[in-house]
N, C-alpha and C positions, 0 to 999 in steps of 0.2 A: 143167170137166166132165169134166177127164182128171184122176184121182190115184192113184199108186203107180204098181206094174206094171200093173195088170189095168184096161181102160178101163170106167168106172161113170159115172153121172151124176152132179151133186151141184146142188144148188140153189143159186145166186147172186142177188144183190142186184139188184131191178128197175133201181135208179139206177146200174148200173154198166153197163147199154146205154143207150147214149145215143141210139140211132138208133131212133126211138120206131115210126116207120112201118113199118121193116124187121123191129122184131118183130111187130108188130099183121099183118104178113103170114105171121110162120111161124105167131102162136098162131092164125088160120083156119085157115091148112093141117095143124092139129091135131100141127105138127113141134112146139111148144114149147107148157107149159101156165105157168099163172101161177097163184101163189097167196099169199096178202096179201103181195104186193109182192117177193115171189123170183120166180125163172123157172128153168125144169129142163126136160130133153129129155122128152118125153114116153112116151117107153119107152124100157128102154136097149136093146133089139135094136136099134133104130134104128143104134148106134153099129156093129152089121156090116151089118145089112142096107140102109142107107144107102152106097150106093156112094160117092158125093163126098164125104159124112163121111168117109169113111172114109180116103180119099185125102187129106184135110185132117189128119185124126188124126195119120197114117203119115207127112206130108210134115215134119211138125214135131211129134214128139212131146219132143222136149226142152225145143223153147220155148214149147208150151203148158204145160210144168211149171213155167218159168220163172214165166212169165205169171202163172197162177195164185198161185205163191208172192208175186209182187209185189201181187197184188191183194187177197192176206188181208193183207199188211204195212201194206200202205196203208189197210183198213178198221181194220184194229188201232190204225195214229196217229191218224185221226180219232175212234175211240171213246176213246182216249187226251188227247181237245182238244189234238192235234199236240205229245206229249211230245217232244223232240229226244234222248229217249233210246229212243224207237221206231222214229227211223231206222236205214235199210241205211247199215253201215260194211262197210272190207273185200273181202273175198271175195265177199258176196253182194251188197254195193252195184257190183264190179266184172263182175259178170256179169248184173246189172239191166241197166245203164244197156249196155250190149254188146250185149243182146239187143233193146232199147227202140233203139239207135240203127238197128235194120236194119225198126222192126215200127213207126214211130213211129202209123201209122195206128189199130193196133189199141188204143191206150193210152186210156183214160176222162180225164177231169179231173180226178179224186182221184190218179188215180195217173200221170200228168205234175206235179201239184204234189209229191207225195210224192216222185217220184225228183228234181225241181228241188231242194227242200229239204234229201235226202239227200249231193247233190253239194257243195250250198251246206257245210252244216255240216261234210263232211269235207273240204272244200277248207280252212274257216278253224281246224278240229285242226290239218291239215297245217301251216298257215300258223304256226299257235301253236308248233307242236312244231320249226318251222325259229327260228323265235323261240328260245325257249329254248335252241336245242345253240346258236347263236349266241352268247344271255347266258354261256351254260357258258362256249364258248370264250374269252370275251372276260374273264370273268371269273378263267378258268385263265391266259390269259398273262398278266393285272395279277398275278397271285400271282408266277407265276416273275418278273414284272419286280422286284416286292418283294423278293422272293428273294434276288436277285441284286445291288439295290441294297443290299441290311440287308450282305449277306456283303463288299461291295464298301467298307461303312461299316465295319465289324468290322475290315478290313484297313487302312486311314485311320487308326483309333482306335489298332489296336495298334501303327502306324509312330508314331503319332506320340505314342506312351506311351514307346519306346522313346526318340525323340531328346528328352523330357521328360527323362529320367531319364538320357541320355547329360549333358545341358545341365545337371543336377543335379550329377552326379558331376564333371564339371570345375568345376563352381562350389565346388563343396568341394574338390578335388583344389587351384584356386589359395587359397584358405583356406589349407588345414593347410599349403601349401609356404611363403606370407608369413610364418605363424606359426615356422616353422622355420628361415626366414632370420632372422627377430628375435630368434630366442633361439640363435642360434649362437656370439655371443658371449658368452653366460652359462652357456649350457650346451651345450654340444658334442653329447653320447651323445642327450640328447634331441631335439637338432635332428637328427641324423641317422636318428634316428627316427620321426620325421614325415615326413622329409621321402622316407622310404623308403613309409612309412602312404601318405602323398598319392600318390607311382606308382602305387600299386598302386589305389587309389582310383579313377585317371586319369591314362594318362601324356601330360598334358599339359605343354604348352613349360617353365611355370613348374615344376612337380614337376620334371620332368629336370633344368633346371638347380641347382634347391634340392639334387635327390640328387648331383650332381656337385662341387658348390661343399661340400658338408659331405664328401665322400670326400675332396676334397684337402685336407684340414686332419685333423693325426694327434691324435686324439682320447685324453685320459689315462685310464688304465684302472689298476684298482685290483688288484692280484694277493693273489690269497688261498691263502697256505700252511700248511702242517702246523701244528698246535700247538707250543707249544714255542720256544724260545729259538733264532732265526733267526741261524745263523756266517755264513752266505758269500749274496752274489745272482749268478750269471751274466750280464756284460750286453755286448754286441758290445764286441770292440775297437775302439777308436779310434785309426787310425794319425798322425792329424794333431800330438794332443799326449799327454803322457801325465794321467791323471786323478791330482790334488793328492795323491790318500793312498799314491799309487807315488812319489811324490817326498819323501814327507815320510816315508813308511816306515809311517803310518797306517793301519791295516785296518780302522778301522769297530767293531773289536771291544771291547768297555770292557777285556776280561779278557785280552787278548794283547797276547803280546809285540812291540817296533819291528820293524821288519823290519830283518833283518843282525844283530839280538843272539840270543843262545840261550837259551832259556827255564830255569830254573833252577829 
């Protein structure tokens, strides 16, 4: 019966007023009027001329407004065949529930059912939100665990790849070193090159041993001189004995005279 900033009378459905005996007494005293299933104050002047009613309005003006909103929402909910979308939520539900906790006798059956349905739906939605939050946190934890696991697996694969490549290089190095040892008596230069290649592939014991053995044996080397006739070759002096050419006087040159003779 109180709406907005000014106190005015309003019509309310008679079904909202459960105490029929009390209603009839007010109607007999001509304080309320009934029209086609609705009830209203007989005259707006009663809002100011009736001291008791004035006190009731002034004492709980905000509460009456909340009650009016609750009554209208409950009626809309029933008219919508109790559609869950018509229930109170959030701040409106909190305000209505807080007021109803102190004014339980003032609620009719429809308002009580409406508040109970609103509270139950809000609790169910909150529980669903919490479940979604827990599910999301679980999914995030699983995703992080899978990410860490995949990173660890990648690291293990790289290490295994490095080990496999090392084993492969070591096997190739041993095989090349074996070939170098086999060819040392046939082709010392090739054996030396193979031993060096084997050591560069992988410094295995076999490659090191083959390289040392190949280095210990002098290898014949072909010297490339200038074009034309070779007149002389410098060689290191051997103090133990003189070469045969020095004793016979032969210089190795077909056109040169023997040693000790004069050229003519």
